[in-house]
N, CA, C, O and the ligand as a Tripos MOL2 file, in Angstrom:
@<TRIPOS>MOLECULE
protein
  225   223    57     0     0
PROTEIN
NO_CHARGES

@<TRIPOS>ATOM
      1 N          15.4340    6.0190   10.1070 N.3       1 MET1
      2 CA         14.9400    6.8820   11.1910 C.3       1 MET1
      3 C          13.3890    6.4740   11.3970 C.2       1 MET1
      4 O          12.6000    6.3720   10.4580 O.2       1 MET1
      5 N          13.1120    6.2890   12.5400 N.am      2 PRO2
      6 CA         11.9800    5.6500   13.0570 C.3       2 PRO2
      7 C          10.8450    6.9960   13.0730 C.2       2 PRO2
      8 O          11.1470    8.1610   13.3320 O.2       2 PRO2
      9 N           9.4590    6.4770   12.7190 N.am      3 LEU3
     10 CA          8.6230    7.6050   12.5320 C.3       3 LEU3
     11 C           7.8190    7.5750   13.8300 C.2       3 LEU3
     12 O           7.2530    6.6020   14.3280 O.2       3 LEU3
     13 N           7.8840    8.9330   14.3190 N.am      4 THR4
     14 CA          7.1530    8.9970   15.4470 C.3       4 THR4
     15 C           5.9790    9.9640   15.7290 C.2       4 THR4
     16 O           5.1760    9.8660   16.6570 O.2       4 THR4
     17 N           6.0220   10.9730   14.7110 N.am      5 ASP5
     18 CA          4.9300   11.9420   14.5480 C.3       5 ASP5
     19 C           3.6850   11.3480   13.9270 C.2       5 ASP5
     20 O           3.6190   10.9700   12.7570 O.2       5 ASP5
     21 N           2.6870   11.3010   14.8300 N.am      6 PRO6
     22 CA          1.3590   10.6830   14.2320 C.3       6 PRO6
     23 C           0.8120   11.3220   12.9960 C.2       6 PRO6
     24 O           0.2520   10.5940   12.1760 O.2       6 PRO6
     25 N           0.9150   12.5970   12.7750 N.am      7 GLU7
     26 CA          0.6020   13.1260   11.5170 C.3       7 GLU7
     27 C           1.5920   12.5780   10.2780 C.2       7 GLU7
     28 O           1.1140   12.2390    9.1960 O.2       7 GLU7
     29 N           2.7400   12.5400   10.5070 N.am      8 LEU8
     30 CA          3.6350   12.2150    9.4220 C.3       8 LEU8
     31 C           3.3500   10.4100    9.1950 C.2       8 LEU8
     32 O           3.5430    9.9120    8.0870 O.2       8 LEU8
     33 N           2.9990    9.7770   10.0810 N.am      9 ILE9
     34 CA          2.6690    8.2970   10.0610 C.3       9 ILE9
     35 C           1.2350    8.1880    9.2020 C.2       9 ILE9
     36 O           1.0380    7.2470    8.4330 O.2       9 ILE9
     37 N           0.3670    9.1360    9.3930 N.am     10 LYS10
     38 CA         -0.7840    9.0830    8.6580 C.3      10 LYS10
     39 C          -0.6610    9.2960    7.0830 C.2      10 LYS10
     40 O          -1.3870    8.7280    6.2660 O.2      10 LYS10
     41 N           0.4400   10.2640    6.7450 N.am     11 ILE11
     42 CA          0.8720   10.9170    5.4980 C.3      11 ILE11
     43 C           1.5090    9.5150    4.9110 C.2      11 ILE11
     44 O           1.2220    9.2300    3.7480 O.2      11 ILE11
     45 N           2.1890    8.8040    5.5100 N.am     12 VAL12
     46 CA          3.1040    7.6810    5.0580 C.3      12 VAL12
     47 C           2.1000    6.6830    4.7970 C.2      12 VAL12
     48 O           2.0480    6.1080    3.7100 O.2      12 VAL12
     49 N           1.4310    6.4860    5.5840 N.am     13 GLU13
     50 CA          0.2420    5.2370    5.5950 C.3      13 GLU13
     51 C          -0.6880    5.5600    4.1840 C.2      13 GLU13
     52 O          -1.0570    4.6230    3.4780 O.2      13 GLU13
     53 N          -0.9780    6.7800    3.8970 N.am     14 LYS14
     54 CA         -1.7050    6.9100    2.8300 C.3      14 LYS14
     55 C          -0.9890    6.6620    1.6180 C.2      14 LYS14
     56 O          -1.4700    6.0110    0.6900 O.2      14 LYS14
     57 N           0.3580    7.2610    1.6100 N.am     15 ARG15
     58 CA          1.0340    7.1470    0.3960 C.3      15 ARG15
     59 C           1.5390    5.6260    0.1020 C.2      15 ARG15
     60 O           1.5760    5.1660   -1.0390 O.2      15 ARG15
     61 N           1.8980    4.9480    1.1830 N.am     16 LEU16
     62 CA          2.5830    3.5160    1.0470 C.3      16 LEU16
     63 C           1.4980    2.5470    0.9330 C.2      16 LEU16
     64 O           1.5070    1.6440    0.0980 O.2      16 LEU16
     65 N           0.4920    2.7550    1.8450 N.am     17 LEU17
     66 CA         -0.5670    1.6210    2.0340 C.3      17 LEU17
     67 C          -1.8720    1.4790    1.0970 C.2      17 LEU17
     68 O          -2.5550    0.4760    0.8880 O.2      17 LEU17
     69 N          -2.0040    2.7510    0.6110 N.am     18 ASN18
     70 CA         -3.2620    3.0700   -0.0920 C.3      18 ASN18
     71 C          -3.0040    2.5440   -1.5610 C.2      18 ASN18
     72 O          -3.1270    3.3600   -2.4750 O.2      18 ASN18
     73 N          -2.7220    1.4920   -1.7970 N.am     19 LYS19
     74 CA         -2.3840    0.9100   -3.1180 C.3      19 LYS19
     75 C          -2.9700   -0.5100   -3.2770 C.2      19 LYS19
     76 O          -3.3220   -1.2150   -2.3320 O.2      19 LYS19
     77 N          -3.0340   -0.8540   -4.6080 N.am     20 LYS20
     78 CA         -3.3120   -2.4610   -4.7360 C.3      20 LYS20
     79 C          -2.2300   -3.0740   -5.1890 C.2      20 LYS20
     80 O          -1.4320   -2.4560   -5.8940 O.2      20 LYS20
     81 N          -2.0700   -4.1610   -4.9110 N.am     21 VAL21
     82 CA         -1.1190   -4.9680   -5.2390 C.3      21 VAL21
     83 C          -1.5700   -6.2030   -6.0310 C.2      21 VAL21
     84 O          -2.5090   -6.9160   -5.6770 O.2      21 VAL21
     85 N          -0.7830   -6.4120   -7.1960 N.am     22 CYS22
     86 CA         -1.3470   -7.5940   -8.2110 C.3      22 CYS22
     87 C          -0.9200   -8.8770   -7.6260 C.2      22 CYS22
     88 O           0.2230   -9.0930   -7.2250 O.2      22 CYS22
     89 N          -1.8560   -9.6810   -7.6000 N.am     23 ARG23
     90 CA         -1.5310  -11.0350   -7.1690 C.3      23 ARG23
     91 C          -0.6690  -11.7400   -8.1320 C.2      23 ARG23
     92 O           0.1610  -12.5760   -7.7780 O.2      23 ARG23
     93 N          -0.8960  -11.3580   -9.4760 N.am     24 ASN24
     94 CA         -0.1190  -12.1830  -10.5000 C.3      24 ASN24
     95 C           1.2560  -11.7050  -10.4610 C.2      24 ASN24
     96 O           2.1200  -12.4760  -10.0440 O.2      24 ASN24
     97 N           1.5580  -10.5690  -10.8290 N.am     25 CYS25
     98 CA          2.9900  -10.2090  -10.7320 C.3      25 CYS25
     99 C           3.6700   -9.4950   -9.6800 C.2      25 CYS25
    100 O           4.8840   -9.2900   -9.6780 O.2      25 CYS25
    101 N           2.7720   -9.0780   -8.6860 N.am     26 GLY26
    102 CA          3.2260   -8.3380   -7.5550 C.3      26 GLY26
    103 C           3.3660   -6.5300   -7.6840 C.2      26 GLY26
    104 O           3.8200   -5.8490   -6.7650 O.2      26 GLY26
    105 N           2.9250   -6.0140   -8.8800 N.am     27 ALA27
    106 CA          3.0690   -4.8700   -9.1100 C.3      27 ALA27
    107 C           2.0780   -3.9280   -8.4110 C.2      27 ALA27
    108 O           0.8950   -4.2630   -8.3340 O.2      27 ALA27
    109 N           2.4700   -2.8630   -7.9410 N.am     28 LEU28
    110 CA          1.7160   -1.8600   -7.2980 C.3      28 LEU28
    111 C           0.9520   -1.0050   -8.2770 C.2      28 LEU28
    112 O           1.4260   -0.6760   -9.3640 O.2      28 LEU28
    113 N          -0.2680   -0.6500   -7.8470 N.am     29 ASN29
    114 CA         -1.1550   -0.0050   -8.5900 C.3      29 ASN29
    115 C          -1.9460    1.0120   -7.8620 C.2      29 ASN29
    116 O          -2.1690    0.9290   -6.6550 O.2      29 ASN29
    117 N          -2.3780    1.9960   -8.6360 N.am     30 PRO30
    118 CA         -3.1920    3.0850   -7.6750 C.3      30 PRO30
    119 C          -4.4160    2.4420   -7.2850 C.2      30 PRO30
    120 O          -4.9690    1.5500   -7.9280 O.2      30 PRO30
    121 N          -4.8640    3.0000   -6.0650 N.am     31 PRO31
    122 CA         -6.0070    2.4830   -5.4100 C.3      31 PRO31
    123 C          -7.3390    2.4860   -6.1680 C.2      31 PRO31
    124 O          -8.3190    1.8670   -5.7540 O.2      31 PRO31
    125 N          -7.3330    3.1630   -7.2220 N.am     32 SER32
    126 CA         -8.6170    3.1830   -8.0020 C.3      32 SER32
    127 C          -8.4280    2.2260   -9.1570 C.2      32 SER32
    128 O          -9.4000    2.0300   -9.8860 O.2      32 SER32
    129 N          -7.2240    1.5740   -9.4210 N.am     33 ALA33
    130 CA         -7.2100    0.6140  -10.3010 C.3      33 ALA33
    131 C          -8.0450   -0.7600  -10.2070 C.2      33 ALA33
    132 O          -8.1440   -1.4160   -9.1700 O.2      33 ALA33
    133 N          -8.6170   -1.0900  -11.4070 N.am     34 THR34
    134 CA         -9.2280   -2.2930  -11.4880 C.3      34 THR34
    135 C          -8.5330   -3.4800  -12.1570 C.2      34 THR34
    136 O          -8.9160   -4.6370  -11.9850 O.2      34 THR34
    137 N          -7.3520   -3.0960  -13.0350 N.am     35 ARG35
    138 CA         -6.6620   -4.0850  -13.4340 C.3      35 ARG35
    139 C          -5.0630   -3.5470  -13.1360 C.2      35 ARG35
    140 O          -4.7250   -2.3810  -12.9360 O.2      35 ARG35
    141 N          -4.3520   -4.5290  -13.1640 N.am     36 CYS36
    142 CA         -2.9570   -4.4180  -13.0470 C.3      36 CYS36
    143 C          -2.1570   -3.6010  -14.2030 C.2      36 CYS36
    144 O          -2.2770   -3.9600  -15.3740 O.2      36 CYS36
    145 N          -1.4270   -2.6150  -13.8880 N.am     37 ARG37
    146 CA         -0.7970   -1.6580  -15.1000 C.3      37 ARG37
    147 C           0.2450   -2.5810  -15.8030 C.2      37 ARG37
    148 O           0.6970   -2.3370  -16.9210 O.2      37 ARG37
    149 N           0.5640   -3.5960  -15.0920 N.am     38 ARG38
    150 CA          2.0770   -4.2140  -15.8140 C.3      38 ARG38
    151 C           1.3670   -5.4040  -16.5130 C.2      38 ARG38
    152 O           1.6120   -5.5830  -17.7060 O.2      38 ARG38
    153 N           0.5330   -6.2090  -15.8870 N.am     39 CYS39
    154 CA          0.2070   -7.6420  -16.6650 C.3      39 CYS39
    155 C          -1.2990   -7.5570  -16.9960 C.2      39 CYS39
    156 O          -1.6940   -8.5810  -17.5540 O.2      39 CYS39
    157 N          -2.1670   -6.6950  -16.8210 N.am     40 ARG40
    158 CA         -3.4060   -6.2980  -17.2280 C.3      40 ARG40
    159 C          -4.3880   -7.4840  -16.3330 C.2      40 ARG40
    160 O          -5.5070   -7.8120  -16.7270 O.2      40 ARG40
    161 N          -3.9000   -7.9080  -15.3820 N.am     41 SER41
    162 CA         -4.6870   -8.9070  -14.5350 C.3      41 SER41
    163 C          -5.8120   -8.2230  -13.6990 C.2      41 SER41
    164 O          -5.4920   -7.1450  -13.1990 O.2      41 SER41
    165 N          -6.7500   -8.5570  -13.5270 N.am     42 SER42
    166 CA         -7.7190   -8.0630  -12.5350 C.3      42 SER42
    167 C          -7.6820   -8.6040  -11.1440 C.2      42 SER42
    168 O          -8.5170   -8.2570  -10.3090 O.2      42 SER42
    169 N          -6.6180   -9.5400  -10.8580 N.am     43 ASN43
    170 CA         -6.5900  -10.2200   -9.6760 C.3      43 ASN43
    171 C          -5.5200   -9.0700   -8.9470 C.2      43 ASN43
    172 O          -4.2940   -8.9920   -9.0270 O.2      43 ASN43
    173 N          -6.4040   -8.3120   -8.2870 N.am     44 LEU44
    174 CA         -5.7720   -7.1440   -7.3780 C.3      44 LEU44
    175 C          -6.0710   -7.3220   -5.8190 C.2      44 LEU44
    176 O          -7.1950   -7.6330   -5.4260 O.2      44 LEU44
    177 N          -5.1760   -7.1430   -5.1040 N.am     45 ARG45
    178 CA         -5.7800   -7.2150   -3.7290 C.3      45 ARG45
    179 C          -5.2870   -5.7110   -3.1100 C.2      45 ARG45
    180 O          -4.2500   -5.1790   -3.5050 O.2      45 ARG45
    181 N          -6.1580   -5.1090   -2.1030 N.am     46 PRO46
    182 CA         -5.7490   -3.8360   -1.4570 C.3      46 PRO46
    183 C          -4.6360   -4.0580   -0.6430 C.2      46 PRO46
    184 O          -4.5710   -5.1180   -0.0200 O.2      46 PRO46
    185 N          -3.6330   -3.1150   -0.5410 N.am     47 LYS47
    186 CA         -2.5550   -3.2410    0.4140 C.3      47 LYS47
    187 C          -2.9340   -2.2460    1.5810 C.2      47 LYS47
    188 O          -2.6570   -1.0480    1.6440 O.2      47 LYS47
    189 N          -3.5140   -2.8870    2.3390 N.am     48 LYS48
    190 CA         -3.9110   -2.0940    3.8310 C.3      48 LYS48
    191 C          -3.4400   -2.8050    4.9590 C.2      48 LYS48
    192 O          -4.1340   -3.6260    5.5590 O.2      48 LYS48
    193 N          -2.2070   -2.4920    5.2800 N.am     49 LYS49
    194 CA         -1.5360   -3.2800    6.2870 C.3      49 LYS49
    195 C          -1.1030   -2.1480    7.2880 C.2      49 LYS49
    196 O          -0.5280   -1.1870    6.7770 O.2      49 LYS49
    197 N          -1.2850   -2.1350    8.5160 N.am     50 ALA50
    198 CA         -0.7500   -0.9260    9.2210 C.3      50 ALA50
    199 C           0.7740   -1.0680    9.6550 C.2      50 ALA50
    200 O           1.3040   -2.1490    9.9140 O.2      50 ALA50
    201 N           1.3780    0.1120    9.6990 N.am     51 LEU51
    202 CA          2.7960    0.1590   10.0380 C.3      51 LEU51
    203 C           3.0950   -0.2630   11.2000 C.2      51 LEU51
    204 O           2.5020    0.1490   12.1980 O.2      51 LEU51
    205 N           4.2070   -1.2830   11.2570 N.am     52 PRO52
    206 CA          4.7830   -1.7880   12.5440 C.3      52 PRO52
    207 C           5.0670   -0.6370   13.5890 C.2      52 PRO52
    208 O           5.8550    0.2920   13.4080 O.2      52 PRO52
    209 N           4.3040   -0.8500   14.6990 N.am     53 VAL53
    210 CA          4.4480    0.2150   15.9180 C.3      53 VAL53
    211 C           5.3770   -0.2170   16.8890 C.2      53 VAL53
    212 O           5.1320   -1.2170   17.5620 O.2      53 VAL53
    213 N           6.4600    0.4550   17.0390 N.am     54 LYS54
    214 CA          7.2860    0.0340   18.1240 C.3      54 LYS54
    215 C           6.5880    0.3190   19.5040 C.2      54 LYS54
    216 O           5.9670    1.3370   19.8100 O.2      54 LYS54
    217 N           6.8370   -0.8680   20.3200 N.am     55 LYS55
    218 CA          6.1090   -0.7660   21.7270 C.3      55 LYS55
    219 C           7.3770   -0.4990   22.5820 C.2      55 LYS55
    220 O           8.5090   -0.8930   22.3030 O.2      55 LYS55
    221 N           7.0120    0.2360   23.6720 N.am     56 GLY56
    222 CA          7.9740    0.3470   24.5970 C.3      56 GLY56
    223 C           9.0670    1.2730   24.3790 C.2      56 GLY56
    224 O           9.9580    1.3850   25.2210 O.2      56 GLY56
    225 ZN          0.1450   -7.7280  -12.3130 Zn       57 ZN57
@<TRIPOS>BOND
     1     1     2 1
     2     2     3 1
     3     3     4 2
     4     3     5 am
     5     5     6 1
     6     6     7 1
     7     7     8 2
     8     7     9 am
     9     9    10 1
    10    10    11 1
    11    11    12 2
    12    11    13 am
    13    13    14 1
    14    14    15 1
    15    15    16 2
    16    15    17 am
    17    17    18 1
    18    18    19 1
    19    19    20 2
    20    19    21 am
    21    21    22 1
    22    22    23 1
    23    23    24 2
    24    23    25 am
    25    25    26 1
    26    26    27 1
    27    27    28 2
    28    27    29 am
    29    29    30 1
    30    30    31 1
    31    31    32 2
    32    31    33 am
    33    33    34 1
    34    34    35 1
    35    35    36 2
    36    35    37 am
    37    37    38 1
    38    38    39 1
    39    39    40 2
    40    39    41 am
    41    41    42 1
    42    42    43 1
    43    43    44 2
    44    43    45 am
    45    45    46 1
    46    46    47 1
    47    47    48 2
    48    47    49 am
    49    49    50 1
    50    50    51 1
    51    51    52 2
    52    51    53 am
    53    53    54 1
    54    54    55 1
    55    55    56 2
    56    55    57 am
    57    57    58 1
    58    58    59 1
    59    59    60 2
    60    59    61 am
    61    61    62 1
    62    62    63 1
    63    63    64 2
    64    63    65 am
    65    65    66 1
    66    66    67 1
    67    67    68 2
    68    67    69 am
    69    69    70 1
    70    70    71 1
    71    71    72 2
    72    71    73 am
    73    73    74 1
    74    74    75 1
    75    75    76 2
    76    75    77 am
    77    77    78 1
    78    78    79 1
    79    79    80 2
    80    79    81 am
    81    81    82 1
    82    82    83 1
    83    83    84 2
    84    83    85 am
    85    85    86 1
    86    86    87 1
    87    87    88 2
    88    87    89 am
    89    89    90 1
    90    90    91 1
    91    91    92 2
    92    91    93 am
    93    93    94 1
    94    94    95 1
    95    95    96 2
    96    95    97 am
    97    97    98 1
    98    98    99 1
    99    99   100 2
   100    99   101 am
   101   101   102 1
   102   102   103 1
   103   103   104 2
   104   103   105 am
   105   105   106 1
   106   106   107 1
   107   107   108 2
   108   107   109 am
   109   109   110 1
   110   110   111 1
   111   111   112 2
   112   111   113 am
   113   113   114 1
   114   114   115 1
   115   115   116 2
   116   115   117 am
   117   117   118 1
   118   118   119 1
   119   119   120 2
   120   119   121 am
   121   121   122 1
   122   122   123 1
   123   123   124 2
   124   123   125 am
   125   125   126 1
   126   126   127 1
   127   127   128 2
   128   127   129 am
   129   129   130 1
   130   130   131 1
   131   131   132 2
   132   131   133 am
   133   133   134 1
   134   134   135 1
   135   135   136 2
   136   135   137 am
   137   137   138 1
   138   138   139 1
   139   139   140 2
   140   139   141 am
   141   141   142 1
   142   142   143 1
   143   143   144 2
   144   143   145 am
   145   145   146 1
   146   146   147 1
   147   147   148 2
   148   147   149 am
   149   149   150 1
   150   150   151 1
   151   151   152 2
   152   151   153 am
   153   153   154 1
   154   154   155 1
   155   155   156 2
   156   155   157 am
   157   157   158 1
   158   158   159 1
   159   159   160 2
   160   159   161 am
   161   161   162 1
   162   162   163 1
   163   163   164 2
   164   163   165 am
   165   165   166 1
   166   166   167 1
   167   167   168 2
   168   167   169 am
   169   169   170 1
   170   170   171 1
   171   171   172 2
   172   171   173 am
   173   173   174 1
   174   174   175 1
   175   175   176 2
   176   175   177 am
   177   177   178 1
   178   178   179 1
   179   179   180 2
   180   179   181 am
   181   181   182 1
   182   182   183 1
   183   183   184 2
   184   183   185 am
   185   185   186 1
   186   186   187 1
   187   187   188 2
   188   187   189 am
   189   189   190 1
   190   190   191 1
   191   191   192 2
   192   191   193 am
   193   193   194 1
   194   194   195 1
   195   195   196 2
   196   195   197 am
   197   197   198 1
   198   198   199 1
   199   199   200 2
   200   199   201 am
   201   201   202 1
   202   202   203 1
   203   203   204 2
   204   203   205 am
   205   205   206 1
   206   206   207 1
   207   207   208 2
   208   207   209 am
   209   209   210 1
   210   210   211 1
   211   211   212 2
   212   211   213 am
   213   213   214 1
   214   214   215 1
   215   215   216 2
   216   215   217 am
   217   217   218 1
   218   218   219 1
   219   219   220 2
   220   219   221 am
   221   221   222 1
   222   222   223 1
   223   223   224 2
@<TRIPOS>SUBSTRUCTURE
     1 MET1         2 RESIDUE 1 A MET
     2 PRO2         6 RESIDUE 1 A PRO
     3 LEU3        10 RESIDUE 1 A LEU
     4 THR4        14 RESIDUE 1 A THR
     5 ASP5        18 RESIDUE 1 A ASP
     6 PRO6        22 RESIDUE 1 A PRO
     7 GLU7        26 RESIDUE 1 A GLU
     8 LEU8        30 RESIDUE 1 A LEU
     9 ILE9        34 RESIDUE 1 A ILE
    10 LYS10       38 RESIDUE 1 A LYS
    11 ILE11       42 RESIDUE 1 A ILE
    12 VAL12       46 RESIDUE 1 A VAL
    13 GLU13       50 RESIDUE 1 A GLU
    14 LYS14       54 RESIDUE 1 A LYS
    15 ARG15       58 RESIDUE 1 A ARG
    16 LEU16       62 RESIDUE 1 A LEU
    17 LEU17       66 RESIDUE 1 A LEU
    18 ASN18       70 RESIDUE 1 A ASN
    19 LYS19       74 RESIDUE 1 A LYS
    20 LYS20       78 RESIDUE 1 A LYS
    21 VAL21       82 RESIDUE 1 A VAL
    22 CYS22       86 RESIDUE 1 A CYS
    23 ARG23       90 RESIDUE 1 A ARG
    24 ASN24       94 RESIDUE 1 A ASN
    25 CYS25       98 RESIDUE 1 A CYS
    26 GLY26      102 RESIDUE 1 A GLY
    27 ALA27      106 RESIDUE 1 A ALA
    28 LEU28      110 RESIDUE 1 A LEU
    29 ASN29      114 RESIDUE 1 A ASN
    30 PRO30      118 RESIDUE 1 A PRO
    31 PRO31      122 RESIDUE 1 A PRO
    32 SER32      126 RESIDUE 1 A SER
    33 ALA33      130 RESIDUE 1 A ALA
    34 THR34      134 RESIDUE 1 A THR
    35 ARG35      138 RESIDUE 1 A ARG
    36 CYS36      142 RESIDUE 1 A CYS
    37 ARG37      146 RESIDUE 1 A ARG
    38 ARG38      150 RESIDUE 1 A ARG
    39 CYS39      154 RESIDUE 1 A CYS
    40 ARG40      158 RESIDUE 1 A ARG
    41 SER41      162 RESIDUE 1 A SER
    42 SER42      166 RESIDUE 1 A SER
    43 ASN43      170 RESIDUE 1 A ASN
    44 LEU44      174 RESIDUE 1 A LEU
    45 ARG45      178 RESIDUE 1 A ARG
    46 PRO46      182 RESIDUE 1 A PRO
    47 LYS47      186 RESIDUE 1 A LYS
    48 LYS48      190 RESIDUE 1 A LYS
    49 LYS49      194 RESIDUE 1 A LYS
    50 ALA50      198 RESIDUE 1 A ALA
    51 LEU51      202 RESIDUE 1 A LEU
    52 PRO52      206 RESIDUE 1 A PRO
    53 VAL53      210 RESIDUE 1 A VAL
    54 LYS54      214 RESIDUE 1 A LYS
    55 LYS55      218 RESIDUE 1 A LYS
    56 GLY56      222 RESIDUE 1 A GLY
    57 ZN57       225 GROUP 0 **** ****
């Protein structure tokens, strides 16, 4: 089901994209995390990537 409602997209972006991804093991962590919850690595990157928008 494609997302078309802008409000819904905002909520989904917050839920899905406002996370940190461990570069070491790829686990998702809460945005406030400073260390990976799985491997304790501090090698985290923010997962901030816009959702693909369908054009046309
Ligand atoms: Zn990790």
